C-alpha positions in Angstrom: -0.1 0.1 0.2 2.6 2.2 0.5 4.5 1.6 -2.7 1.2 2.3 -4.5 0.9 5.4 -2.3 4.6 6.7 -3.3 4.2 5.8 -6.9 0.4 7.9 -7.1 2.3 10.4 -5.4 5.4 10.5 -7.6 3.1 10.5 -10.3 0.8 13.3 -8.8 3.8 15.5 -8.4 5.2 14.7 -11.7 1.9 15.9 -13.1 2.0 19.4 -10.9 5.5 19.7 -11.8 4.7 19.5 -15.4 1.6 21.4 -15.7 1.4 23.7 -13.0 4.9 24.6 -12.3 5.2 23.0 -8.7 7.8 21.6 -6.5 7.2 19.2 -3.6 9.3 19.8 -0.6 9.9 16.8 2.1 9.1 18.4 5.7 10.7 16.1 8.6 10.3 17.8 11.5 9.2 16.8 15.2 8.5 13.4 13.8 6.1 14.1 11.3 6.5 13.9 7.7 4.4 15.3 5.1 5.0 17.0 1.8 4.3 20.5 0.8 3.9 21.5 -3.1 4.8 25.3 -4.1 5.8 27.2 -7.1 9.1 28.8 -4.9 12.6 28.2 -5.8 13.9 24.9 -4.1 16.8 26.4 -3.1 14.6 29.5 -0.9 12.5 26.2 0.4 15.4 24.4 1.8 16.6 27.7 3.1 13.6 28.3 4.9 13.2 24.9 6.0 16.7 24.8 7.8 16.2 28.2 9.1 13.0 26.7 10.7 14.6 23.5 12.1 17.0 25.8 13.8 14.5 27.6 15.3 12.8 24.6 16.5 16.1 23.3 18.4 16.8 26.7 20.0 12.9 26.5 21.2 13.6 22.6 22.5 16.5 24.2 24.4 14.1 26.2 26.3 13.2 23.8 29.8 10.5 21.9 29.6 9.8 22.4 25.6 9.8 18.7 24.6 6.7 18.3 23.7 6.3 19.0 19.6 3.1 20.4 19.6 3.9 22.9 21.9 7.3 23.5 20.3 6.1 24.2 17.3 3.7 26.1 18.8 6.2 28.1 20.8 8.4 29.0 17.8 5.7 29.6 15.8 4.8 32.4 17.9 8.5 33.4 18.4 9.1 33.9 15.0 5.6 35.9 14.3 6.9 38.1 17.4 11.1 38.4 15.5 8.8 39.2 11.9 6.7 41.9 13.4 9.0 43.7 15.3 11.2 43.5 11.8 8.2 45.3 10.6 8.0 47.9 13.2 12.0 48.6 12.8 11.3 49.1 8.9 8.1 51.2 9.5 10.5 53.3 12.0 13.4 53.7 9.9 10.8 54.2 6.5 9.3 57.1 8.5 12.5 58.4 9.7 13.6 58.6 6.3 10.6 60.5 4.9 11.0 62.8 7.2 14.7 63.4 6.3 13.3 63.5 2.7 10.7 66.0 4.0 13.3 68.3 5.8 15.7 67.9 2.3 12.6 68.8 0.0 11.7 72.1 1.9 15.6 72.9 2.3 15.8 72.8 -1.8 12.6 74.3 -2.5 13.9 77.2 0.1 17.1 77.4 -1.8 15.2 77.6 -5.4 12.7 80.6 -4.1 16.0 82.1 -3.2 17.7 81.9 -6.5 14.4 82.5 -8.1 14.2 85.9 -6.0 18.3 87.1 -7.2 17.3 86.0 -11.0 14.0 88.2 -10.7 15.9 90.7 -9.0 18.7 90.5 -11.8 15.8 90.7 -14.6 14.5 93.6 -12.8 17.6 95.6 -12.5 18.5 94.8 -16.1 15.3 96.1 -17.4 15.3 99.5 -14.9 19.0 100.0 -16.7 17.8 99.5 -20.5 15.0 102.0 -19.3 17.2 104.5 -18.1 20.1 104.6 -20.9 
């Protein structure tokens, strides 16, 4: 039966890969084994899986964290925490950058207005000199 399922899985994986541009990633973690299908780059998927395995190992290092379901839940929670902290940091940096750009724009606008005023003064003086000539 397992061979038949494996053959069907292989055939369906080949079909998906040929027609849907998807790939299968076999995940073996915390005593569980399953396959996901995706159109992501295999190197990227393996990088993510390896990163998750490191996070799982870190969580398992916490005293009392031995039950796989608790390890998985806490690891997911900690990853979400890291992600949200990173998002906040990026948002803060973007807001800071935006404020700096606005300040630079205002300085540039002020400098341009001064240059335009000088040009107007020179043009007015030139016209006045022509009228007196």
